[in-house]
N, C-alpha and C positions, 0 to 999 in steps of 0.2 A: 405931455407923457402928467398925470395925475400921480404928485408925490406924496407919501407920508412919513411921518419921523416914527421911527421904531425905537426900540427899547436898544441902548448901547448906541455905538456910534454909525450905525449901520440906518437905511432906509430903504422903505417898497414901495411899491406902486404898481399900476397897469398900463400894459404898453398903450399906446395908441397910433393910427397911423394920422403923419403930418401931414400927408400931401395926399386926399382922395384920388385925384385924377392921375397921378404918378403910380399908385397900387393897380389900378384901374388897367393902364396901360399894358404893364407887368404880365398883370393875369392874363389881356389879352392875347399878350406876345407868347405864354409860355406853350401852347399850344403849335407845335409847329410843323402838325404832318396834314395836309389839306383835307385828304380822304377821314380822318379819325375825326375831323371836324364835319364834314358833311355827314359823319356814320352818325355823328350825337345830334343834328338837326331831325333824321332821321328818327333817330330815337325818342326825340321830342312828340312825335305825332304817334310812335307808337305810346309811349308815356300815356298821351289824352286820349286813346280808346280809340283812336283811325283806325280802319277796315282795307282800307286801299290808300296807296302813297303812290305819289306820279315824282320821278324828278325830271325837269325837262331842261336840256341843253341844247343851247341857240345862239342865235346872233342876229342882234338887231341894230340898225341905225349902226354899222360898222363898231358893235361891242356886244362880245360876246358875255352870256348871261346862267347863270342857274336860279333854276325855279322849282320849289318843292311845293307841292299840292297834294292836302290830307282832309278825310272828309270826319276828324276829329271831332272833341268836344268843343276848341276854339277857344280864343281868350278875350275872359272879361275887363281885365283891368290893364290897361298897358301899360296905365303910369306906377303902376305895382314893378311891375316888372323894368320899369328904364329905372327905378330908385331904390332898389334893392337887389343890386348886387351883390353874390355872396351869402343872400341869406333864401336859400332856398325852402319853397314850398312843399316840395318833393319830400324833401329832408323830414320835415314836421309832422307831412302825412306817413311817413313809412315809420317812426316812431309811434304814431299812433294806429298802427297795424295795418295799414294800408300795404296789399302786395303788388308785384309785378311794376313795381315804379324805376326805373334807373339812377335819372339822377340825385343830385345829393350834393350840389355845389354853391349852386345858383351863377355858375360862371359861362354854361356852353353857349350862350349866346354870342357871346363875345369871340369865338374862334371864329365868327364870319372875317376877322381881320385878316386869316393867313390863306380865305378863299376870294375875298374882294375888297372894294373900295367901299361901298353902300351895301345897306343891307334893309329893304323894307319887307314888313308883317302886317299883314293883313290878315284883318279875321274878323268874323260874324259873333257876336255874345249872345247871351241869354236873353238879352229885351230884342234881340234881331236890329239892333245897331252895328252896321260894320266900321272898325275902326281900321286907320290905318298909322304906323311907327316906323319912322327914319331915322338909322345909324347912320355915322358916315367914320370911317377910319379914322386915326387920330385926331377924333373930335368930340368934346365932351357932351355936347350937346344932342339931344332928341327932339322931335316932333311929333306930334296927335294929333291925326285930322278922322274927320267923320268922313266917310264917302257913301255915296247913294248906288244901289243895285251894284256895288263891287262884288260882289258874294251873293249869290243868290238861295243857298244852304250855306247850313254848317261847315267848318272846316277853316284851316288855315292855309294861309299862301305864304311862302318867304322863298325872297327874291334875291339873289345878290348880283352888282354890277356896277362897275366893267370886271370879269373876273381877270384877276391876275394873268400877267402872260405866262408867268411859269407854271400855274393852272389850267392853261388850254390844253395842257397835255393829257387831262386824265379826259379818255374817252368814254364812251357808254359802256365799253366791253372791262374795262378798269371799274369803273365805277361797278358793276354788277357783279366781278370776281370778289374786291372788295367786301362789299354788300354780303354778300353768299357766305362769305366767312365770318366776318366781324358780328355780324346779327344774326348767327345762324338759329340760335334754339330761340330767342327773342320771337324770329319768323315765325318758325313751328310750333312755340305754345301760346302766341296770340294768334293766329293763324289769320295773320296779316302781306293782304297784296301788295306785293312791292314794283313800278315798273319805274323804267327808266326808255323816256320818249329822246331819240338823240337827232335834233332835227338837223346840226352840222352834217351826219352822216346818212341823215334818214335810215334807222334802224331805230325799232322797235323792243324792247330787251325786256325780259320778264326776272327777276332777280329770285334765284329756286338755293333754299338753303345746302350746304356745302354739304355733299354726299361724298362719305369716306371707301375707300375698300381696301378689300381684305376681309377677314372672318372674324366675327363681331365675337369677342370674348366675354363667355357668362361666366358665371360662378366665380368670379372673381371676389378678393375680401375688398369690405365697402370701407372707404378709412373713416374711423371714426374721430370726431374732433369735437369738444368740448366746448368751443367758439362758433359751430355752427357744421351747415350738412358739409357734406363734400358728394358732389355727383360726380362719377366717370364712367365714360363710352370710350373703350378704348379697342382697335380691332390690328390683329395679326395681319401681318403683309409683308410681299418680298420686299429685301433689304435693298433699301434706296434713301439717297440722302435728302431725299424730298420728305420722305415718310417721318412727323413730326406728330407730336401731343402736344395743344397749343392749352395755353390757360383763359379759363373766362370768370366771369363774374356776374352773377345773375343772365345767363347767356347770353354776355357782349365778352366780345373776345379782349381780353388784353395783352397776350404775348400769344404769338405764333407757334411758338416752342417752347415748352416749359425750360429749357436749354438756357434761354436766356437768363435764367435765377443760377447763380453759381453754383449753389448747396444742391443743384439737379441737374450740373452739366456732366451726366455722370450717367452709366449702365444703370438702369434699362432706357430710359430715355433719350440718351444720343445714340442709341444703338442701329437705327436707321429701320428697322421693323416694325413699330409702333408707327399707329396713326390715331386719330381721336381728338378725347376735352377732357379736359379734368376745371370742375367749376367748384369754384367755395364762395360760397355767396357773405364772408363774414371781413376776409382779404381787403385792406385800406389803400385804397389808391391815391399817388398824388395828384391832387387839384387838377392841376394844369394841363398834362399831358394827357393823363389819366391811361398811360400805356406803362408804369411804374407803378411797385410797390412799398410799403411801407413799411421796413424792416422791426414790425414791434410783436407783442405774444403769440396776437392771433396768429401772423406770418411764422412762427415757432410752431406754434402749436399747427398748422396747417402740415409743414415738413415729418413732424411725426408723425401723421396719419398716416403718409404715405408709406411709408417703409415697408409695411406688410404690404401692402397691393406690388411695393417694387419688386420684393423677393420671390412672389408671384408671377410678373412676367419674367423675371430673369433666368425660370426653371422652362416657362414655356419658349422664350427664345433660344434657351440650351435645346430642347428638342424641334425644336425648328431648324436650328443650326444642322444638329446630327439628320435631319430628315434633306436638308439642301445637301449635306458632304455624302449620304446615300445616294442619292439622285447621281450630282455630277460623278462618282465612282461610276455607276451605271454607265454616261452616258463616255466617260476617258475610256473605261474597258472595251468598251462596244467599237469606239469609233479606233482606237488600236487595232483592238481586235480585226479588224476592217481591213484597216492598212497596211497590218503583217501578212493577213490571206494573198490582197493584192499582189503585195511585193512577192511571195511565197508562190505566186504564180509564173513569176519571172524567173525564177529561183531553182536549182532546183530540189525537189522533194527531199531526195535521199538522203540529205545532206543536212535538215532541220527538223526535228523531230515533233515540237508543240505541237502541232496543228493537227489534226486529226484529218484524212482526207476517206471520207464516206463514198457508199455506192450513189449518192445525189451529186459525185462531185465538189472539185477544189472549191478550198474558198469559204467550206462552211463545217464547221466542226460539233462537236456536242453539246448540248444546252448548258448552260451557263449560269446559274440563281446566285445571283449577287446579295449579299445580307452585309448587315453592319453589328461588330461583335467591339464590344467596350474592353480593351484590355486592362487591366490590374495595374496600379500603380502608377502611373501618369494620367490614366482615363484618355488617352488618344484612341480615335476610331479604327478598328480593323474591317476593312472593305475584304472580303473574304470570295473569291469564286468556286462554286460549288458544282462537281464535274460529275455526272453519273456514271457509274459503271457502265460494262460493257454489256449486260441486258437490258437495261434502260432505253428503253422506246424515244427517244430524244429528235424533237424540232427544231431546227433554226433559229435561234431569240435575235429578234431586231430591236435595238434600243435607240430612239431618237430622239435628239432634242425637244421638241417641242410636241413630240406625240407619244401614246406608251404604245406597248407591243405591239396590240392587237391590230390597233388602226396604221402600222408600220408594214406589219401584216398582209393587210385590205389592203394597203395604197400600193405594195407590190404588186396582188393577186389581179387588181386591176389594171394594172398598166399595160395601155395596147403598145408593142415595139414600133417606130416610125420606120422612115425610107435607112437605109445601109447610111452610118456615116462613119465608120472607125473597125479597124480588126486588131487584134492580138494574138499569138501563140502562147498556149500554155504547155510546158512550161517557156518563156524568155528567154532561158541560160540555163543549160545541162552541160554536167562534165559526166561522161559514157567512157567506161573502160572496151578497148578495143576488142571492136567481134560481139558486143551485148548489144541487146535490143532495149528499145526504151519506146514509148507511148507519148504521141505529141495529140493536142485538140487545137480546133482555131474556134476566137470568140469573135461572132462579128456582134455589134452594138451600133444604134441609134444615135442620135444628135444628145439625146440625154441619157445616155449611158444605161436605157432598156435592152437587154439581151435579145438578139434576134433566134429564134428558134427554125423558122425556118425562109422559103423565101429568096434563098441564096443559093448559088453554087459557090465552090471552090476547086483551086489547080494547084497542087502542091509542088516543092521543085527544090532540085539542092543546087546553089549557086555555085559551087564548086566541086559539083559531081562526086563529092566523096559520101560513101555511104549507100545506102537503097533504103527507099521509102515502099511500102506493100500496095496501098491504094490513093492515087494521087488523088483524084475526087471526092474523097470519103474527107468528113469533118473530125474523123479519127482516123491516123495512121500508126503505123510504129517503122520508129528509125532504126535498122541497123548498124552498127558502127564499123569502119574500114578496119581491116588490122596492122594499120599505121596509124600511129601515133598522128593526131595534127588538128586544124580549128575549119570549123567548117561552118555553113550559114544555110539555115532551113529555111527557105520561103514561104508563103502561101498567099496567093492572089486571090480576094472575095468579090462574088460580082454579082449585082443586082440592078439590070436593065442596064442602064447608060453607065453605072455607079460603080468603079472599081478603087479598091484599096489594096493594098501590100501591108504584110505582118511577117517580122522576123523574128527568129530565134536561133541566138548565135551556140555553137554546139563545139565543147573543147573534147575531144577523142585524146584519152591517155592510157599510158599502159601502168603507171601505178597511181592509183586510187588515195589519196592521203584517208586513213584511221580517221573516224569520225564517232562522236555520241562516248566515245570512251569503254570503248564495248558492248556498249546496250543497243539492241537492235533497232533499226526503225520503227517496227510495228509496236514492242513497248514504251518507246518512246510517246507516239503518237498517240495511246490512251488515254493518257492525262488529257491532251486537250490544250488551251492555251490558259495557261495560271493568273492565277488573281493577282492584286496585288491590295500590300497595307502598308500603312504610318507605324514607322517607332518614332520617338523624338530621341536622337540621342546628340543632345548640340556640344560642339567640341569635338566631336569627333569626325573620321573626315573620310570615312565610309557613306556614299552616298546609295547604292543599294546591295542586299543578297538575295540571292535566291533558294529559299527554304523544299532541297527535292521531296523531301517528308511527307511536307503540305501541300506540294507544290505552289509555292504561294511567292511573290516577289516582296519582299521587304524593302522600302523607300526611308530614306532618314531624312522626315519631318522637320528635324532641325536641323536639316546641312545648308548654310548659308547660300548654297546654288539652289537649291529646293525654295528659300524665303523668297530670293528675288525670282525666281521663275513664277513663284503664285501671286504677285503683284500682277499679271495679267496673264489670262484664258488660254488663249492661244499658247504663248509662253511655256505654261505649266504642262498643255499638252503636250508640245515637243518633246519637254523636257523627259516627263515622266515613257516618251515613248523611244526615246536615247537607253533609257536607262533599261527601259524592255528588250531592245537591241542587245546591250551591252551582255545582259544574262541570258537571253537568248544562243547568242553567239558562243558563252564560256559554257551555256551547258551543252552546248551541241558539237562544239571541239578543242576537249580538253587538256587533248596533248599535244597540241602544234605550238609551234613556238611565239612570240609576241608579235613576231612579224605579222603572221598569217592572221593574228587574231583581231590584228586592226585592219588588215587588207576585209576580213568578212564582214566588222563592222561599220567600214564605210560602205559595204556593199552593200549591206538591209538596211539603214539607213539610207541609202539613195532609194530606193524603193520603195522603203515606208512612210517618207516625207512625202513623195511625192501622191499619196493617196492619202493625207492627212486633211 
């Protein structure tokens, strides 16, 4: 260190490297990612205006090697390259106004230490002479020789061999995927073709710039920074932990995710809804690894420039979450509705009132339009099932997880039933006063559950020979209960060719039928159809759900610990909400019975409902 005397008691001077080779070794070993090192070699070719770059991975003489060949400008002065470590020509050219250059430290070539043992660089200079330079890992020497007819055209060839044992696992596919993301914008802007010849696995691959999925967001605020331009390309997607917004500098990836920066490990960047890139050309990278940022004034300015963009993105994500909640509400309401309808095909319809039974048959009620309303106060979403009045001409609504209602209806229309597989009686369970009549029907289905309308025959019979049926060979029959209380079984044998299946319904004949519905007639109750549901956050309160009879709506406490636990899994949440529907259905239809009978009814309804979820 050169030391100068200063005024007073102190001294000043300039720092100086004492051991050049030790400094070079530290720089060479600072790059710990071989994929990043290979990407830097490819970038050198792009900086040399190459339009075609080929990476060759193979094995020769028992040694694995990696070769990179380009058609760029080539190298005129190998000696300058070898003797001017950390003195980047590209950095000087950028200061002079050159654009499209990525290198700035003059140390990228040394990163071959993390890939293999020796580096051989061959290039044809402007004078038409081909020269070759050889560097060896952990060796301060270099050699430059002239070669004849080694390269017939301009360009550069880089060869690293033997490849380090830990790097041999980098297959052609891994190189392809990494370069597609790492150099995404550089490939697009420079219009360069990058090919990979993996001779080990005998594959030829093309590096295509990574394409993002989702909806490209237009009209976002453009980040404004006095230090330089900030480019953003952001897509809104379905939530997934794989969705990330990457940080780039001049088209080269610095971080695969902005959340690597502590200040940005927050919403919206960690929401899982966003993919894309943020490119800031003025950020100062750490020279060795090139995957870190210097936290200087430029970095602070960059963070400030993202604030308005983050606010706009959070608003869009909030809208996306509302839409997903509405979509989920459609699905849940449909599946629970379908399951309860299936359950009630086995249960006495005169005892349960929410689901209407029209001329179209059992299991289809009035059309339900589900919409989302936002409550004042806590801002929680309210999903309401709107049911048309009696004068409304309503067709069944089918809501499917993977397709809209129209596609589901089309699919049902074109479903052609197959051969007979199963049969059931509707209702599958009934309670009838002595001497009264009740209608029953048999439903035949194929293996896929598609209902058969014809092509089979039926034969009804009473197992206990108690009661009467009017037409044993009809799909629809009227059962007349005996004058004495009893339990009997109604059976129906369905035949199609050589296939024969049996369906049964258990009938309880009673002299005293429990009062149901709190005095409300079944016809009045059925007019309402299946209620919708809404969320109301009430943490700390013990109630799980309530039925609002005036709005025909089930209110679910989404602040309850049970709801929070159930929501961690979609299937568990579905079952939990179905249990709440069963609870409210039983309470609404049996308001005058005792607690024991209420519990018995809940078990009965849940048993048949969960089987069809």
